C-alpha positions as CSV (number, residue, x, y, z in Angstrom):
1,M,110.7,112.6,108.8
2,A,108.8,110.2,110.6
3,A,109.9,106.6,110.8
4,D,107.1,105.2,108.5
5,A,108.0,108.1,106.3
6,R,111.2,106.7,105.9
7,A,110.4,103.5,105.1
8,L,107.9,104.3,102.4
9,A,110.6,107.0,101.1
10,A,113.5,104.5,101.1
11,G,111.2,102.5,98.3
12,I,109.5,99.7,100.9
13,V,105.8,99.3,99.7
14,I,103.0,98.2,102.3
15,R,100.7,95.9,100.3
16,P,98.3,93.2,101.0
17,M,99.7,89.4,100.9
18,L,98.6,87.7,97.8
19,E,99.1,84.0,97.1
20,P,102.0,84.4,95.0
21,D,103.5,86.1,98.2
22,L,103.1,82.9,100.7
23,L,106.6,81.2,99.9
24,A,108.5,84.5,100.8
25,Y,106.1,85.2,103.9
26,K,106.8,81.8,105.0
27,A,110.6,82.1,104.6
28,L,110.8,85.4,106.8
29,R,108.5,83.9,109.3
30,D,110.4,80.8,109.7
31,A,113.8,82.9,110.1
32,L,112.2,85.2,112.5
33,L,110.7,82.2,114.6
34,A,114.4,80.4,114.8
35,G,116.3,83.5,115.1
36,H,113.6,85.2,117.8
37,P,112.2,82.6,119.7
38,E,111.3,85.0,122.3
39,A,109.3,87.2,120.2
40,F,106.8,84.8,119.1
41,T,104.4,82.5,120.7
42,S,104.8,79.8,117.7
43,D,107.7,77.7,117.8
44,A,110.2,77.3,114.9
45,E,110.1,73.3,114.7
46,T,106.6,73.3,114.4
47,E,106.1,75.9,112.1
48,G,109.0,75.0,109.9
49,Q,107.0,71.7,109.1
50,R,103.8,73.4,108.2
51,D,102.7,72.9,105.0
52,L,103.1,76.0,102.7
53,S,98.9,76.1,101.8
54,S,98.0,76.4,105.3
55,Y,99.2,80.1,105.3
56,R,96.2,80.6,102.7
57,S,94.5,81.5,105.8
58,R,96.2,84.6,106.4
59,L,95.2,85.6,103.1
60,A,92.1,88.0,103.2
61,G,89.1,86.1,103.7
62,G,91.2,83.5,104.7
63,A,89.9,81.1,107.8
64,N,86.0,81.7,107.0
65,G,86.7,85.3,107.1
66,G,88.5,85.2,110.3
67,T,91.6,87.0,108.5
68,L,90.9,90.5,107.5
69,F,94.1,91.0,105.8
70,T,98.0,90.3,105.8
71,L,100.1,93.5,105.3
72,L,103.3,92.8,103.7
73,A,106.4,95.3,103.3
74,V,108.1,94.9,100.1
75,G,111.7,96.3,99.3
76,E,114.5,95.2,97.2
77,G,112.5,92.6,95.3
78,R,111.6,90.9,98.6
79,V,109.2,90.3,101.5
80,I,111.1,92.5,104.4
81,G,108.1,92.5,106.8
82,A,104.4,91.5,107.4
83,L,101.2,91.9,109.8
84,T,98.4,90.2,109.8
85,C,94.9,91.2,111.6
86,E,92.6,88.5,112.2
87,R,88.6,89.0,113.5
88,E,86.6,86.6,115.5
89,A,83.5,84.8,113.7
90,R,81.4,85.3,116.9
91,R,78.8,87.7,116.6
92,K,79.1,89.1,120.2
93,V,83.1,89.9,119.7
94,Q,83.2,91.2,115.9
95,H,83.7,94.5,117.0
96,I,87.3,93.5,118.0
97,A,90.2,92.7,115.7
98,H,93.8,91.4,116.7
99,L,97.1,92.1,115.4
100,V,99.4,89.1,115.3
101,G,102.5,88.0,113.6
102,M,104.8,91.1,113.5
103,M,107.4,90.6,111.5
104,V,110.5,92.9,110.1
105,A,113.5,90.7,108.4
106,D,116.7,91.5,111.1
107,T,118.2,93.2,107.7
108,H,115.7,95.9,107.8
109,R,115.2,96.5,111.5
110,G,115.5,100.4,112.7
111,R,114.3,101.7,109.7
112,G,110.7,102.3,110.1
113,I,109.1,99.4,108.2
114,G,107.2,97.7,111.8
115,R,105.8,101.5,112.1
116,A,104.9,101.7,108.5
117,L,103.3,98.0,108.9
118,L,101.2,99.1,111.8
119,A,100.0,102.7,110.6
120,A,98.6,101.0,107.4
121,A,97.1,98.3,109.4
122,I,95.6,101.2,111.4
123,V,94.0,103.2,108.7
124,R,92.5,100.0,107.0
125,L,90.7,98.9,110.4
126,Q,89.4,102.4,110.8
127,G,87.8,102.2,107.5
128,V,85.6,99.3,109.0
129,P,82.7,100.9,110.6
130,E,81.7,97.9,113.0
131,L,85.2,97.7,114.4
132,A,85.8,99.6,117.6
133,Q,89.1,98.3,119.1
134,V,92.1,96.5,118.0
135,T,94.2,94.2,120.4
136,L,97.6,92.5,120.5
137,S,100.1,90.8,122.8
138,V,103.6,91.4,123.3
139,T,106.6,90.1,125.1
140,A,106.7,92.5,127.8
141,S,110.6,92.2,127.6
142,N,110.5,93.5,124.0
143,R,111.0,97.2,124.9
144,A,111.2,98.3,121.5
145,A,108.1,96.7,120.1
146,V,106.2,97.7,123.3
147,G,107.6,101.4,122.6
148,L,106.2,101.3,119.2
149,Y,103.0,100.0,120.3
150,E,102.5,102.8,122.7
151,S,103.7,105.3,120.6
152,M,100.9,104.6,118.2
153,A,98.2,105.1,121.2
154,F,97.8,101.4,122.3
155,E,97.5,101.0,125.9
156,R,98.4,98.2,128.3
157,Y,95.4,96.4,129.7
158,G,96.7,93.2,131.2
159,C,99.8,90.9,131.6
160,L,99.8,87.3,131.2
161,P,102.4,86.2,133.4
162,D,104.5,83.0,132.1
163,A,103.1,83.2,129.0
164,I,106.1,81.6,126.9
165,R,108.4,79.3,128.1
166,L,111.3,78.6,125.9
167,P,113.2,75.3,125.6
168,D,116.6,77.0,127.6
169,G,114.1,77.9,130.5
170,R,113.4,81.4,130.1
171,R,109.5,82.3,131.2
172,L,108.3,85.7,129.5
173,D,105.2,87.5,130.0
174,K,103.1,89.0,127.5
175,D,101.7,92.2,127.7
176,L,98.0,92.8,126.4
177,M,97.3,96.0,124.5
178,R,94.6,97.7,122.7
179,L,94.0,100.9,120.6
180,R,90.4,102.3,120.6
181,L,89.4,102.6,116.8
182,R,86.0,104.6,117.8
């Protein structure tokens, strides 16, 4: 059984984020930013101070329509994963979508939830006729994440060296990846 099928068989539901989900979304995001600083461009201290209402822009149509959707993985009565898809407002690049903020709770890693979120996002994106490709960036040293994206047909088109500088002195590169939709 595929990993995303295992997640769904285990009672995990993938669905769009709604207004009542914002508190749980922020809690998951804050925990993962604090626990995995190398995995995210955003930092835990700054994001932890963000007002809950600022996350409304991650709802479908938020930020002047720039957010296409945020998908949540919900299981055991709580939000255990999330993935946001954004799109530029500028006309010449509206054929490109961007995946940001892939998150899976530490307690649920390795169960196919990230794959299920990614698969659901790709299906939604394929349903938007004017979209031709989707991009993302991933910490190059995060082999599990890079492997997931590669297994879903994303290809590396570049690398941004020294993309993240952590307080402990580490400097991390970001792989830039894309998936052709049509």
